[in-house]
MARBA-3410 file (N, C-alpha, C, O; in Angstrom, 1 decimal):
65
0.8,-0.9,0.2,0.2,0.1,0.4,0.8,1.5,-0.2,0.4,2.6,-0.5 ~ 1.9,1.0,-0.2,2.9,2.5,-0.3,2.4,3.3,-1.2,2.7,4.5,-1.0 ~ 1.4,2.9,-2.5,1.3,4.1,-3.6,0.2,5.0,-3.1,0.0,6.1,-3.4 ~ -0.7,3.9,-2.0,-1.6,4.9,-1.3,-1.3,6.6,-0.9,-0.1,6.8,-0.7 ~ -1.9,7.3,-0.8,-1.7,8.7,-0.5,-2.0,8.8,1.1,-2.8,8.0,1.6
-1.5,9.5,1.7,-1.6,9.4,3.1,-2.7,10.5,3.5,-2.3,11.2,4.4 ~ -4.0,10.8,3.1,-4.9,11.8,3.1,-6.1,11.4,4.2,-6.3,10.2,4.3 ~ -6.6,12.1,4.8,-7.4,12.0,6.0,-9.0,12.0,4.8,-9.2,13.0,4.2 ~ -9.9,10.9,4.6,-11.2,11.3,3.9,-12.0,12.0,4.7,-11.9,12.1,5.9 ~ -12.9,12.4,4.0,-14.2,13.2,4.8,-15.3,11.9,5.3,-15.3,10.8,4.7
-16.0,12.2,6.2,-16.9,11.2,6.2,-17.8,10.8,5.3,-18.2,9.6,5.5 ~ -18.3,11.4,4.5,-19.1,10.9,3.1,-18.2,9.7,2.2,-18.6,8.7,1.8 ~ -16.8,10.3,2.1,-16.0,9.7,1.0,-15.5,8.3,1.6,-15.4,7.2,1.0 ~ -15.3,8.6,3.4,-15.1,7.2,3.9,-16.0,6.3,3.9,-15.6,5.1,4.0 ~ -17.5,6.7,3.7,-18.3,5.5,3.7,-18.3,4.7,2.3,-18.4,3.5,2.1
-18.0,5.9,1.4,-18.3,5.3,-0.1,-17.0,4.4,0.0,-17.0,3.2,-0.4 ~ -16.0,4.9,0.4,-14.8,3.4,0.1,-15.5,1.9,0.9,-15.9,0.9,0.3 ~ -15.5,2.3,2.3,-16.4,1.0,2.6,-17.2,0.5,2.1,-17.2,-0.7,2.2 ~ -18.5,1.4,1.1,-19.7,0.8,0.2,-18.6,-0.1,-0.7,-18.6,-1.4,-0.8 ~ -17.6,0.8,-1.3,-16.8,-0.3,-2.5,-16.1,-1.3,-2.0,-16.2,-2.4,-2.6
-15.3,-1.3,-0.7,-15.1,-2.5,-0.4,-15.7,-3.5,0.0,-15.1,-4.5,0.4 ~ -16.7,-3.5,-0.1,-17.9,-4.6,0.4,-18.2,-5.0,-1.0,-18.2,-6.1,-1.5 ~ -18.4,-4.0,-1.6,-19.5,-4.4,-2.9,-18.3,-5.2,-3.4,-18.7,-6.2,-4.1 ~ -16.7,-5.2,-3.4,-15.9,-6.0,-4.1,-15.4,-7.1,-4.0,-15.0,-7.9,-4.8 ~ -15.5,-7.2,-2.3,-16.0,-8.3,-1.5,-16.8,-9.6,-2.0,-16.4,-10.7,-2.4
-17.9,-9.1,-1.8,-19.0,-9.7,-2.3,-19.0,-10.0,-3.7,-19.7,-11.0,-3.9 ~ -18.6,-9.4,-4.9,-18.3,-10.1,-5.9,-17.7,-10.9,-6.3,-17.9,-11.5,-7.3 ~ -16.2,-11.1,-5.3,-15.4,-12.1,-4.9,-15.9,-13.2,-4.3,-15.1,-14.2,-4.3 ~ -17.2,-13.1,-3.7,-17.5,-14.4,-3.1,-16.8,-14.3,-1.8,-16.4,-15.4,-1.4 ~ -16.6,-13.3,-1.0,-15.9,-13.0,0.3,-16.5,-13.5,1.4,-16.2,-14.4,2.2
-17.9,-12.3,1.4,-18.7,-12.1,1.8,-20.4,-13.1,1.6,-20.8,-13.0,0.4 ~ -21.0,-13.7,2.2,-22.1,-14.2,1.6,-23.3,-13.2,1.5,-23.1,-12.0,1.8 ~ -24.3,-13.6,1.0,-25.4,-12.3,0.9,-25.8,-12.0,2.5,-25.7,-10.9,2.8 ~ -26.1,-12.9,3.3,-26.3,-12.4,4.7,-25.0,-11.7,5.5,-25.2,-10.9,6.4 ~ -24.0,-11.8,5.0,-23.1,-10.9,5.4,-22.9,-9.6,4.8,-22.5,-8.7,5.5
-23.0,-9.5,3.6,-23.4,-8.5,2.9,-24.4,-7.5,3.6,-24.4,-6.3,3.8 ~ -25.0,-8.3,3.7,-26.7,-7.6,4.1,-26.1,-6.7,5.3,-26.0,-5.5,5.4 ~ -25.6,-7.8,6.4,-25.3,-6.9,7.4,-24.3,-5.6,7.3,-24.2,-4.7,8.1 ~ -23.6,-5.7,6.2,-22.5,-4.4,6.2,-23.3,-3.5,5.8,-23.3,-2.5,6.4 ~ -24.0,-3.8,4.6,-25.0,-2.6,4.3,-25.6,-2.2,5.4,-25.1,-1.2,5.8
-26.3,-2.5,6.0,-27.0,-2.2,7.1,-26.2,-1.3,8.3,-26.5,-0.2,8.9 ~ -25.2,-1.9,8.3,-24.2,-1.1,8.9,-23.7,0.5,8.7,-23.6,1.5,9.4 ~ -23.6,0.1,7.3,-22.8,1.6,6.2,-24.4,2.6,6.4,-24.3,3.7,6.8 ~ -25.6,1.9,6.2,-26.9,2.7,6.1,-26.7,3.5,7.4,-26.5,4.7,7.3 ~ -26.7,2.9,8.5,-26.5,4.0,9.7,-25.8,5.1,9.8,-25.9,6.0,10.7
-24.9,5.1,8.8,-24.2,6.3,8.8,-24.2,7.1,7.2,-23.3,7.6,6.7 ~ -25.5,7.0,6.8,-25.5,7.6,5.5,-27.1,7.9,5.4,-27.9,7.0,5.7 ~ -27.5,9.0,5.1,-28.8,9.2,4.8,-29.3,9.7,2.9,-30.1,10.6,2.5 ~ -28.4,8.9,2.1,-28.5,9.0,1.0,-29.6,8.3,0.2,-29.8,7.1,0.4 ~ -30.5,9.0,-0.7,-31.5,8.4,-1.0,-31.5,6.8,-2.0,-32.4,5.9,-2.0
-30.5,6.9,-2.5,-30.3,5.4,-3.1,-30.3,4.6,-2.1,-31.2,3.9,-1.9 ~ -29.2,4.6,-1.2,-29.5,3.7,-0.3,-30.8,3.1,0.5,-31.1,2.0,0.9 ~ -31.5,4.5,0.6,-32.8,4.4,1.6,-33.4,3.4,0.7,-33.9,2.4,1.2 ~ -33.6,3.7,-0.5,-34.5,3.1,-1.5,-34.1,1.4,-1.6,-34.9,0.4,-1.8 ~ -32.7,1.4,-1.4,-32.1,-0.1,-1.6,-32.9,-0.7,-0.1,-33.8,-1.5,-0.1
-32.4,-0.1,0.7,-33.1,-0.7,2.1,-34.5,-1.0,2.3,-34.8,-2.0,3.0 ~ -35.3,-0.1,1.6,-36.6,-0.2,1.3,-37.0,-1.4,0.7,-37.7,-2.1,1.2 ~ -36.5,-1.6,-0.5,-36.8,-2.8,-1.5,-36.6,-3.7,-0.9,-37.3,-4.7,-1.3 ~ -35.4,-4.0,0.4,-34.8,-5.6,0.9,-35.8,-5.9,1.4,-36.4,-6.9,1.1 ~ -36.3,-4.6,2.8,-37.3,-4.9,3.7,-38.9,-5.6,2.9,-39.4,-6.7,3.1
-39.3,-4.6,2.0,-40.3,-5.0,1.3,-40.0,-6.7,0.7,-40.9,-7.5,0.8 ~ -38.9,-7.1,0.2,-38.5,-8.4,-0.3,-38.8,-9.5,0.9,-39.0,-10.7,0.8 ~ -38.7,-8.9,1.8,-38.3,-10.2,3.1,-39.6,-10.2,3.9,-39.7,-10.9,4.9 ~ -40.9,-9.4,3.4,-41.9,-10.0,3.8,-43.0,-10.3,3.0,-44.2,-10.1,3.2 ~ -42.3,-10.7,1.7,-43.2,-11.1,0.6,-43.1,-12.6,1.0,-43.7,-13.4,0.4
END
């Protein structure tokens, strides 16, 4: 990681990085779907972005069907 800049991220940028890391890990089958869902819920706690709220609502609606 010597090529990584040593700068502090803003909280919104840090959340985006965490989301990207979870997406990459899930695509590599590192996380199961329940584990990915847990990570999403944890990240969702710190963000108010509409797109994540839409996904959260969609998932909860599917669970009740």
